[in-house]
C-alpha positions as CSV (number, residue, x, y, z in Angstrom):
1,M,41.1,114.6,-40.8
2,R,41.5,114.0,-44.5
3,D,39.4,115.8,-47.1
4,G,36.9,116.7,-44.4
5,V,36.5,113.2,-43.1
6,N,37.6,111.9,-39.7
7,A,39.4,108.6,-39.3
8,T,36.9,105.8,-38.4
9,R,37.7,103.2,-35.7
10,L,36.7,99.6,-36.3
11,R,36.9,97.1,-33.4
12,L,38.3,93.7,-34.4
13,P,37.5,90.2,-33.1
14,Q,40.5,88.5,-31.6
15,S,39.6,85.1,-33.0
16,G,37.3,83.5,-35.6
17,P,37.3,81.8,-39.0
18,W,39.4,84.6,-40.5
19,T,43.2,84.2,-40.8
20,T,44.0,87.9,-41.3
21,V,42.5,91.3,-40.4
22,H,42.1,91.9,-44.2
23,E,39.9,88.7,-44.5
24,Y,37.6,89.8,-41.7
25,V,37.1,93.3,-43.1
26,L,36.5,92.0,-46.6
27,E,33.8,89.6,-45.4
28,T,32.2,92.2,-43.3
29,F,32.3,95.2,-45.6
30,G,33.3,93.8,-49.0
31,H,29.8,94.2,-50.4
32,I,30.2,97.9,-50.2
33,D,33.7,98.4,-51.8
34,H,35.5,95.1,-52.2
35,G,38.4,96.3,-54.4
36,G,38.7,99.6,-52.5
37,I,39.3,97.8,-49.2
38,T,42.2,95.8,-50.5
39,A,43.7,98.9,-52.2
40,R,43.6,100.7,-48.8
41,F,45.5,97.9,-47.1
42,E,48.1,97.8,-49.9
43,A,48.5,101.6,-49.8
44,G,49.1,101.6,-46.0
45,D,46.0,103.6,-45.4
46,V,44.7,101.2,-42.7
47,V,46.5,101.5,-39.4
48,D,46.4,100.3,-35.8
49,G,46.1,102.5,-32.7
50,D,49.7,103.5,-32.8
51,G,49.5,104.5,-36.5
52,A,51.4,101.5,-37.8
53,P,50.1,100.4,-41.2
54,L,48.3,97.0,-41.5
55,D,48.8,95.0,-44.7
56,T,46.8,92.1,-46.2
57,S,48.9,89.6,-44.3
58,T,48.5,91.1,-40.7
59,P,47.1,88.2,-38.6
60,L,43.8,88.5,-36.8
61,G,44.5,89.2,-33.2
62,A,47.5,91.4,-33.8
63,C,45.5,94.5,-32.7
64,T,42.1,95.2,-31.1
65,A,41.1,97.9,-33.5
66,L,42.0,99.6,-36.8
67,W,41.6,103.1,-38.2
68,Y,40.8,104.1,-41.7
69,Y,39.3,106.9,-43.8
70,R,35.9,106.3,-45.3
71,S,35.7,106.9,-49.1
72,V,33.6,105.7,-51.9
73,A,35.1,104.9,-55.3
74,G,33.5,107.0,-58.1
75,E,31.2,108.9,-55.7
76,R,28.9,110.9,-57.9
77,P,28.2,114.6,-57.0
78,L,24.6,115.3,-55.9
79,P,22.9,118.0,-57.9
80,V,21.7,119.9,-54.8
81,T,23.1,122.8,-52.8
82,E,23.0,123.7,-49.1
83,E,22.6,127.3,-47.9
84,V,24.2,128.8,-44.8
85,L,21.6,130.9,-43.0
86,H,23.5,131.9,-39.9
87,E,27.1,131.8,-38.6
88,D,28.6,133.1,-35.4
89,E,31.5,132.2,-33.1
90,H,29.9,129.0,-32.0
91,L,27.2,128.0,-34.4
92,L,26.4,127.4,-38.1
93,V,22.8,127.0,-39.2
94,V,22.3,125.5,-42.6
95,D,19.3,124.9,-44.9
96,K,19.9,121.4,-46.1
97,P,18.4,120.3,-49.5
98,H,16.6,117.0,-50.1
99,F,18.8,114.0,-50.9
100,L,21.9,115.2,-49.1
101,P,22.8,113.2,-46.0
102,T,23.8,115.1,-42.9
103,T,26.9,113.0,-42.2
104,P,28.9,110.4,-44.2
105,A,27.0,107.2,-44.5
106,G,26.9,104.2,-46.9
107,R,27.7,105.4,-50.5
108,Y,27.9,109.1,-49.5
109,V,31.0,110.5,-47.9
110,Q,32.2,113.6,-49.7
111,E,28.6,114.2,-50.8
112,S,27.4,114.8,-47.2
113,L,26.4,118.1,-45.6
114,L,29.1,117.9,-43.0
115,V,32.0,117.1,-45.3
116,R,31.0,119.6,-47.8
117,L,30.9,122.4,-45.2
118,R,34.1,121.3,-43.5
119,R,35.9,121.6,-46.9
120,R,34.2,124.7,-48.2
121,L,34.4,126.7,-45.0
122,E,37.6,125.3,-43.7
123,L,36.0,124.3,-40.4
124,P,37.7,121.0,-39.4
125,D,36.0,120.9,-35.9
126,L,32.5,121.3,-37.3
127,V,30.0,118.7,-35.9
128,P,26.2,118.5,-36.2
129,A,24.2,119.0,-33.0
130,H,21.4,116.8,-34.5
131,R,20.6,115.1,-37.8
132,L,18.0,115.0,-40.5
133,D,17.2,112.1,-42.7
134,R,18.8,112.2,-46.2
135,G,15.3,112.7,-47.8
136,T,14.3,115.5,-45.4
137,A,15.1,119.1,-46.3
138,G,15.5,122.0,-43.9
139,L,17.4,123.3,-40.9
140,V,20.5,121.7,-39.4
141,L,22.4,123.3,-36.5
142,L,26.1,122.6,-36.3
143,S,28.7,123.3,-33.6
144,K,32.0,125.0,-34.6
145,R,33.9,124.8,-31.3
146,P,34.7,121.6,-29.4
147,E,34.7,123.5,-26.0
148,T,31.0,124.7,-26.4
149,R,29.7,121.7,-28.5
150,G,28.2,119.9,-25.5
151,A,26.0,122.8,-24.4
152,Y,24.2,122.8,-27.8
153,Q,24.0,119.0,-28.2
154,T,22.5,118.8,-24.7
155,L,19.6,121.1,-25.8
156,F,18.5,118.4,-28.2
157,E,19.0,115.5,-25.8
158,D,16.9,117.4,-23.2
159,R,14.2,118.3,-25.7
160,A,14.8,121.9,-25.0
161,V,14.6,122.8,-28.8
162,S,11.2,123.5,-30.3
163,K,11.1,122.0,-33.8
164,S,8.5,122.6,-36.4
165,Y,8.2,120.7,-39.7
166,E,6.0,121.0,-42.7
167,C,4.9,118.2,-45.0
168,V,2.6,117.7,-48.0
169,S,0.3,114.7,-48.4
170,A,-1.9,113.6,-51.2
171,L,-5.5,113.7,-50.1
172,P,-8.1,111.1,-50.8
173,C,-10.0,111.5,-54.0
174,G,-13.2,109.9,-55.4
175,P,-16.9,109.8,-54.4
176,D,-16.2,108.5,-50.9
177,A,-13.5,111.1,-50.1
178,P,-14.3,113.6,-47.4
179,D,-14.9,117.2,-48.5
180,D,-12.5,120.0,-47.5
181,E,-14.6,121.1,-44.5
182,S,-14.9,117.5,-43.1
183,L,-11.2,116.9,-43.5
184,A,-10.3,120.2,-41.9
185,A,-12.5,119.4,-38.9
186,R,-10.2,116.5,-37.9
187,F,-7.3,118.9,-37.1
188,P,-5.4,119.8,-35.1
189,L,-4.8,116.6,-33.3
190,Q,-2.2,114.7,-31.3
191,V,-0.8,111.4,-32.6
192,R,0.7,109.0,-30.1
193,S,2.2,105.6,-30.8
194,R,4.9,103.2,-29.8
195,I,7.7,103.1,-32.3
196,T,10.7,100.7,-32.4
197,K,13.7,100.7,-34.7
198,I,15.7,97.5,-35.2
199,K,19.4,98.0,-36.1
200,G,20.0,97.0,-39.8
201,Q,16.3,97.4,-40.7
202,V,15.6,100.6,-42.8
203,T,12.1,101.2,-41.4
204,S,10.7,101.7,-37.9
205,E,7.9,99.5,-36.6
206,R,4.8,100.3,-34.7
207,E,4.1,98.3,-31.5
208,S,0.8,97.7,-29.8
209,Y,0.4,98.4,-26.1
210,A,-2.3,97.9,-23.4
211,V,-5.4,100.1,-23.5
212,A,-4.7,101.0,-19.9
213,D,-1.5,102.7,-21.0
214,S,-3.0,104.7,-23.9
215,G,-3.4,107.9,-21.9
216,R,0.2,108.3,-21.1
217,R,1.9,111.4,-22.7
218,P,5.5,110.5,-23.5
219,Q,6.6,114.2,-23.7
220,D,5.6,114.6,-20.0
221,R,7.8,111.8,-18.7
222,R,10.9,112.7,-16.8
223,R,14.1,111.9,-18.6
224,P,16.6,109.9,-16.4
225,R,19.3,112.0,-14.8
226,R,22.4,112.5,-16.9
227,G,24.7,109.5,-16.8
228,K,21.8,107.1,-15.9
229,R,19.8,105.0,-18.3
230,R,16.4,103.3,-17.8
231,T,16.7,99.6,-17.5
232,A,13.0,98.8,-17.5
233,P,10.8,99.7,-20.5
234,V,8.3,102.5,-20.1
235,P,4.8,101.3,-20.9
236,G,2.5,102.9,-23.4
237,A,3.3,105.3,-26.3
238,N,6.9,106.6,-26.7
239,A,6.3,108.9,-29.6
240,S,4.0,112.0,-29.8
241,S,3.4,114.6,-32.5
242,R,1.0,117.4,-33.1
243,V,-0.5,117.6,-36.6
244,E,-2.1,120.8,-37.9
245,L,-3.7,121.3,-41.4
246,L,-2.5,124.5,-43.0
247,D,-3.9,124.4,-46.6
248,I,-6.0,122.2,-48.8
249,G,-5.9,122.6,-52.6
250,T,-4.4,121.6,-55.9
251,S,-0.7,121.4,-56.4
252,A,1.2,122.6,-59.5
253,A,1.2,119.0,-60.6
254,G,-2.6,118.8,-60.4
255,R,-2.8,116.7,-57.3
256,R,-5.3,117.4,-54.5
257,T,-2.9,117.9,-51.6
258,G,-2.8,119.1,-48.0
259,R,0.0,121.1,-46.3
260,F,0.5,120.2,-42.7
261,R,2.5,121.6,-39.8
262,L,4.1,118.9,-37.7
263,T,5.4,119.5,-34.2
264,P,7.3,116.5,-32.7
265,H,7.2,116.2,-28.9
266,T,9.6,113.2,-29.0
267,G,12.3,112.2,-31.4
268,K,11.9,108.6,-32.6
269,T,13.4,107.5,-35.9
270,H,11.0,108.4,-38.8
271,Q,8.4,109.4,-36.2
272,L,6.7,112.1,-38.4
273,R,6.6,109.8,-41.4
274,V,5.1,107.0,-39.4
275,H,2.5,109.2,-37.8
276,M,1.3,110.7,-41.1
277,A,1.0,107.2,-42.5
278,M,-1.0,106.2,-39.5
279,L,-3.5,108.9,-40.4
280,G,-3.9,107.6,-43.9
281,L,-2.0,110.7,-45.1
282,G,1.4,109.3,-46.0
283,I,3.9,112.1,-47.0
284,L,4.2,112.4,-50.8
285,H,7.1,110.5,-52.3
286,D,7.9,108.6,-49.1
287,R,9.4,105.3,-50.2
288,F,9.3,103.8,-46.7
289,Y,5.8,104.5,-45.4
290,P,3.1,103.3,-45.5
291,E,4.8,100.7,-47.8
292,L,8.5,100.0,-48.2
293,L,9.2,100.3,-51.9
294,D,12.1,98.7,-53.8
295,D,15.4,100.5,-53.8
296,A,15.8,102.8,-56.8
297,E,17.9,105.6,-58.2
298,D,17.1,109.0,-56.7
299,D,14.4,110.9,-58.6
300,F,15.4,114.5,-58.0
301,D,12.1,115.6,-59.5
302,A,10.2,113.8,-56.7
303,P,11.8,114.6,-53.3
304,L,10.2,113.6,-50.0
305,Q,7.7,116.3,-49.2
306,L,9.0,116.9,-45.6
307,L,10.8,120.1,-44.4
308,A,12.4,121.0,-41.1
309,Q,10.9,124.5,-41.1
310,S,12.0,126.1,-37.8
311,L,14.2,125.7,-34.7
312,Q,13.7,127.7,-31.5
313,F,15.7,127.5,-28.3
314,E,17.3,129.6,-25.5
315,D,21.0,129.9,-26.1
316,P,22.8,128.0,-23.4
317,L,25.8,130.4,-23.4
318,T,24.1,133.8,-23.6
319,G,20.5,133.0,-22.5
320,E,19.1,134.9,-25.5
321,P,16.2,133.4,-27.5
322,R,17.1,132.0,-30.9
323,R,14.8,131.3,-33.8
324,F,15.8,130.1,-37.2
325,T,13.4,129.5,-40.2
326,S,14.0,127.7,-43.4
327,S,13.8,129.6,-46.7
328,R,12.8,126.4,-48.6
329,S,9.3,125.4,-49.6
330,L,7.7,122.1,-50.7
331,A,7.0,121.8,-54.4
332,E,3.8,119.8,-54.0
333,A,2.1,122.3,-51.6
334,P,-1.3,123.5,-52.7
335,A,-0.8,126.2,-55.4
336,A,-4.5,127.1,-55.3
337,P,-5.7,126.7,-51.7
338,S,-9.4,126.0,-51.2
339,T,-11.7,128.3,-49.1
340,A,-12.1,125.6,-46.4
341,V,-12.1,127.1,-42.9
342,L,-9.3,125.6,-40.9
343,T,-10.5,126.0,-37.3
344,A,-7.8,126.5,-34.7
345,A,-7.9,124.2,-31.6
346,S,-6.0,123.8,-28.4
347,A,-2.9,121.6,-28.1
348,D,-4.9,119.3,-25.7
349,E,-6.9,117.5,-28.4
350,D,-7.7,113.8,-27.8
351,P,-5.0,111.6,-29.2
352,A,-5.6,109.8,-32.5
């Protein structure tokens, strides 16, 4: 590990139109850091599996993989700060701010939650048990010890962790907009859909499916036994979320907004953001849904209004119940809630 970052392994083709390993890496990743890649080769910071440095003349086919340390030239500090909520022998629970990625990715390496914590707390073995999108704030659970890491990661794989989120959405305005009571009467409800994510594409996509499969509840399906993977696609919805309306009112910015509690029953990429957009209640400041906007510089005054608010599970080592709650709040939440009566309903509402 170097400066909180593990070495990254890159598999290499054994043949192709490239004469050298350097040429292949430049063509594949040069758009990210062209000069920096060459500098790493020249400094001996790119090595093979035995630790022998590779230089710019190493021929393609000389090794099957290379190792290097991810870095970004001129990486700018992010003006946000994480907060450690809990630490024990095995776990670290952190309240992540908006805009901070959980792990190194793209143009963020040192400015990631994991690398910041490894360096600040001197915990080289620290690894997240799950992840949050860069734009999402809230709770992240990290494992401190390699020998117990699998027990906590398995909780998330087996959906044995109860997760609750909050979000804020702008509500319809104008003469045709529903009044507070009419809007409140829609909730709570279950949203089910089929979501797919194509590698290299930033957004997830909704897929249609047969009406005959629409009653299937993805959270009730048995997961395959460990070590086995499904080879045939499961029909119907593969994503399910419960949506509850908590408040309606006017935000500090003067918008008519609603604050919602979101409980995901499955864990598809961007699931909650897709489901809120499906309801016509896209999360405030979401640049992906319902419409993908052009890439732009971060606006730290307009964070995505989505918060991972709580985590609850039975500790796999001690059997004791664990519950953690974020201390953060969403800036666009109603500052002056209306007097609309938000009627509680059972979790078995018909799906939207």
